[in-house]
N, C-alpha and C positions, 0 to 999 in steps of 0.2 A: 504494500500500500504506499501511499504518498504522504509525506509531511509538507504542510503549507505554511509559508511565512509571509506576513505583510509588514513592510517596513515603510513607516512614514507615508502611509497611503492616503492620498488626498484626491477628491474629485470636485472641481468647480465648474459649473455650467456657464454658458455664454452670458446669461443674465446676471451673473455674479453670485448666484446661490451656491452655497457650499453644501454638498450632499454628504460627503465623507471628509472628515477633517483630522489629518495626521494620525491615522489609525495604525498601531503596531500591534500584531497579533500572531501568535504561534499556535499552530494546530498540529500536534504530533500524529504520526502515522496510526491509523485505525481509531482515532478519537471521534466521539460524537459531540460536536460543539453546537450549541444553540445560540443564535444571535437574537436577542430579545429587546424589544423597544416599541414605543407607540407608533401609530400610523404616521408615515411621513418623516421618520427619523433617519432614513438613509440606509435601511437594512437591505433592501433589494439592490440598490446601487452598489453596496459593498459586496454583495454576492456576485454581481456581474463583473465587478473588478477582479474578484478572487478567481472567477472562471476565465478571465482573459477576454470576455466579450467586449468590455469597455476599456478604453485607454485612460489610465490615471493622469490627472494634471500633475501630480508629483508622487514620488515614492515607487515602490516596486513590489511585485508579488513573485515569490519563489516557490517552485515545486521541486523538492529535494535539492534545493540549492541552485536550480536553474531557473532563469526568468520565464514566467509563464508563457510568453509568446514564442519562446525557443524550446520549451519543454515538449515532450511527447505526451500531450494531454489526453488522458483516458477518463473523460468526465461524463457523467450522466446527470441531467437535470430534470426536475419536476417543478412545474409552475402552479400558480393559483388555479388557472383554468386547466382542464384536463388535456386539451389540444390532441384529442383522438381524431383519427381520420374517419369521418362518418360513413364512408362508402366501404370500409373494410371491416371484417369481422374482428371479434376480439383476438383470435389467434393470429390474424394477419396484422393487426395492430402491434401485438407484442413482438412478432417476428420481424417487423419491418427494419429495425436497425441491423439485422443480420444479413440483409440482402447484399451488402458490400463485402461480406466476409467469404472466405473460401469454403465455408461449410457446405455439406451436401444437404439436400432437401430432408433427408431422414434425420440428419443431425440437428437441423434447425427445428424440426418438428419435436424432437426429443427435448431440446433445451427449452422451447416454448412451453411444452407440457410440464416440465419440471418447475419452472419459475411460476407458472400459473397455479400449480398445486401449492407452491410455497406461499403465495399471497391469497389463496383462497378463491380463485376464479376459474378453476379447472373445469367446473360444470358449465361455464358461460362461453366457451371457446367459439361456439357457433353463432353467437348472438352479435348484433350490431350495437354500437354505443347508444343509439336512441332508445333501445330496449333495456338499458341499465339504469340503476339508481345512482345518485351522486357518489355514494361510498364505493359502489362497484366500479364506477368509472375511474375513480382515483386509484383503486387497486390495480386496474388495467394499466394506468399510466405508470405506476410503480414497477409493474411487471416488465413493461417495455423498456423502462430505464435500467432495470437490473439484469435483463437477459443478456446484455453485452458484458456482464461482469466487470464493471468499471472499477477503477482504482480510487476515484473521488466521486462522491454522491452529494449533489447540491439540491436542496429543496427550498422553494420559495413559497411560504405559507400554503403548503398543499392541502390543508384541511379547512380553509376559509369557507369554501362553498359546500362542505359536507354537513349534513344535519347533525344535531347534538348527539343523537343516539348512536350514530356510527362513528363519531369523532373519537370517543373514548376507546372503542375497540381498535380503530386504526392507529391511534397513538401507540398502543401496545404492540401492534403488529409491525409497524415501521421500526420501533426500537428494537424488537427481537430480530428482525430480518437483518438489519445493518450490523448488529453485533455478531450475528451468527456468520456473516460474511466477512467481518472485519474490515469494512470499507471505511475510509476516512470520510466523514460526513459533516456537512455544515447545513444546519436547518434554521431558516429564518421564520420568526413568528412574532406576533404581538400578544399572544396568549401566554400568560405566565404559568398556567396549569401544564401546557405542553412543555414549556421550558423546564419546569421543576421536575416533571415526572419522566422526561426522556433524556436529558442531557448528562454527559460526563462532566462538562463544564458549561457555564452560562457566560455569555458576553453581553453586558447591558449597554445599549446604544441610545444616545439622546442627541438629536440635532447633529448627527454625524460624528459626535465625539464619543469615544469609548469611555464609559464611566467606570466599569469594574468587570473583572473576569475572574471566575473561580468556580469550584463545585457548587451546585445549587443550594445545599444546606449552608455552606459557608457564606455565600453571597446574601442569602435571606437573613442569617443570624448576625452577620457582621457587615452591614452596608457602609460603604465609604462615603456616600453622599446622601443628601436628603432626597434626591430624585430616586435612587435606588431603593431607599427605605419606603417611600411612598408608592412606588410602582409595584413592589412585590408585597404580597399579603392579601388574603381574603378572610374576613371583610377588610375594608379599606383601613390604612393606617391613619390615626388621628394625629394632626399636627397642631400644636399649641405654642403660642409665643410666651416666653418666659424671660424674667429679668434675674440676672445672677447677682447675688449680694453676699459679701463676706463680712461677717460681723462677730467680733470676740471669738474668733477661730471657727465659727460655724459658717458652712456654706449653704445658702438658701437659694431655692428656685421659686421665684414669685410668679404664679400663674394668674394673678389678678384677684381671683376670689378666694384662693387658698395658697398656702405656701408649703413647699416640701423641703424638709431639712435632710441634706445628704449625710450618709454615715461618715462619721469622723475616722481619720486614719487610713482611708481607702485611696489607692493610687488614682482612681477615677474621680474622686471628689477633689483631690489635689489638682488634677488637670482642669477641672471645672473652675477651680478658684482662680486660675490664671485669667479668667474671663470676667473678673469682678467688674460690676456696673454695666456689662454688655448685655445685649438682648440676644437670646438664643432661640432655637426651635427645639421643642421636645416632641419626639415622635413616640406614640404609644400604639402598639398593636393590641389586638383584642385581649382583654383581661379576663380573669376568672373570678367570680364572686367568692369562691371558697379558698382562694389563695391568701395566705398570711404573709405579710411582708413588712419591712421596717418603715414603709411609707404607706400612705392611704390617700384615696381620693373619695370625696362624697359628692353626691349630685342627685338630680331629679330624673326619673325615668321619662324620657320623651316619647319613645316609640319602642315597639316590640315586634320583631319578625320571628314567626314561628316556622322553622325549617323542618319540623318533624323530629329529627334526631337531636336538635338543640334549638335554643332560643338565642337570637341576637338582640341584645338590649342596647338601645341608644341612650346613654347617660349624659345629661347636660351638666357639666361640672362648672359651668360659668366662666370658662377660660376664654382667651382671645385667640382666634385662629391666626396662625403666622400669615404674613402677607403673601408667602409663597402659595398658601392654600386658597387664597381668594383672587389672585391675579391671573390673568390670562397666560397661556403658554407662549411666552415670548422670550427673547434672548436673556433678559434680566431676571426671568423667573426660573428657579432651580427645580421645579417639578411640574408635571402635567396636572390638570384638574381631574379628580377622580370621576369615574362614570357612576352616575346615580341611576339605579334601576337593576332589575334582575339580570343575571348573566345571559339569559336567553334572548334579550333584546338585541335586534340587529338593525343595520342600516338597510335601505332599500336594495342594495347591492349584495346582500348576503353576508357582508363582513361583520365581525364582532370585535371591534377594537376595545382594548382594556380601558382606555381613558379617552375622553372626549372633552371639547371645550363646552361644558355645561355650567349650570349654576353652582356656586360654591356650596361646600358641605355646610350643615348647620353649625351655628357659632358654638365653640367651647364644648364639643361633644366627644366622648370616647365610647368605644364599643366594648360590650361585655358578653362573653360566651357563657351561656348557662345551659347545662345538660338537661334534656327533657327527662322526666315531665316537670321541670322547674316551672315557677310561676313569677311573673313580675307585672305589677300593675302600673299603668301609665300614671304619672303624677306622684308615685311613691318615692320616698327617699331611700337611697342605697349608698353603702360605703363599701369599697373594694380595696384590697390589699395590692400594693405595687412593690415589686422587688426592684432592686437596683438594675438588675439585668433587663427589666421590662423597659427602662428608659433608654432611648437613643437620643443623644443631644448633638445638635449641629450648630455651627457658628452662622454668622450672617451671610457668608458666602455659600452656605449649603454644604459645608464640609464637616465630616464627623470629628467631634472632640474626643480624642483618644487619650488614654492614660500613659502614653509614652512620648518620647521626642518624635518629632515629625507627625504632630497630631493631624495635620491637614493632608496627609498623604492619601491618595486615591489608590485603593488596592488594585 
């Protein structure tokens, strides 16, 4: 398999728009890398640059140390649309890339049958694309890409037009197939569930700038920027503005209606103390009402979502949402605005972006996860424990405040 390296990769269009901005990325041989980011962040452009389809404005792409335009590229790509030939049967579509190979008709038929069985369409070989469901068409597109046995597999949001029921099954199938074949794979998506469940590593992209790269669990638990913290996590991450105050050796986070006193003697508290009098952003992922912690937040239940297996309680703690949470997604804003509404909502084109430019989230609200058959009444007062590890604190530039030197480093 092939190792891919991007060095200072930049793509600027004629109108001055920068789609990819100085991206440096290493993809080891056989790795499954997912490029994750909101719609319009440059993911697809980056994929085309890595494939050698587009010429970069600056930087280079290397395949096993050889520039991509000079390398013997053995690439298979899958796009958002299935791009199947409507006048060919499933078997003919799958076997089409083999027409230029020296394989005999019997060998082509055997390979087509094998890959069709591998992706679960072996009973559809005689049908035409118009007789298939969206999930079946995407499986055929996968089989057509894999039948060549490529060294590099590139997928550009392949499940965007697949219904929700088939999407979960296809996620597992794609992941299992590429790992079984050991193909170096780069998968582009806006869906954090796909990224977290499929990737060996996740590369988070925002406005063409690579924010953070690492294993999914690491990127989720240790986000380097406020954008990464806000983009990953369901339900959405709550972002509250706070003022840091150091008084008589105590380090306080003033959220407006209530104050959190940080544990003394902790390296993370000492790091926060260096930001005395500064305003910071506190990111809180969903809390548990049963958790006991050194800190606590109290508030009023504003709304309750019953998801069957759990309740999501919207708790108004009277805080002030950070400007990043209420501003539009522009260059000066360090994060996108969260999507409001159930995950099944879609645009008229069938896309399901994770974040859109919608109304800002409710003021001063945090999310509470309550196991069913729990009960929470709207208007009731509730106090929840907050562990120090539950608090992710960011400076005004949107960078993580860390307990070591180089606090502002982006991982």
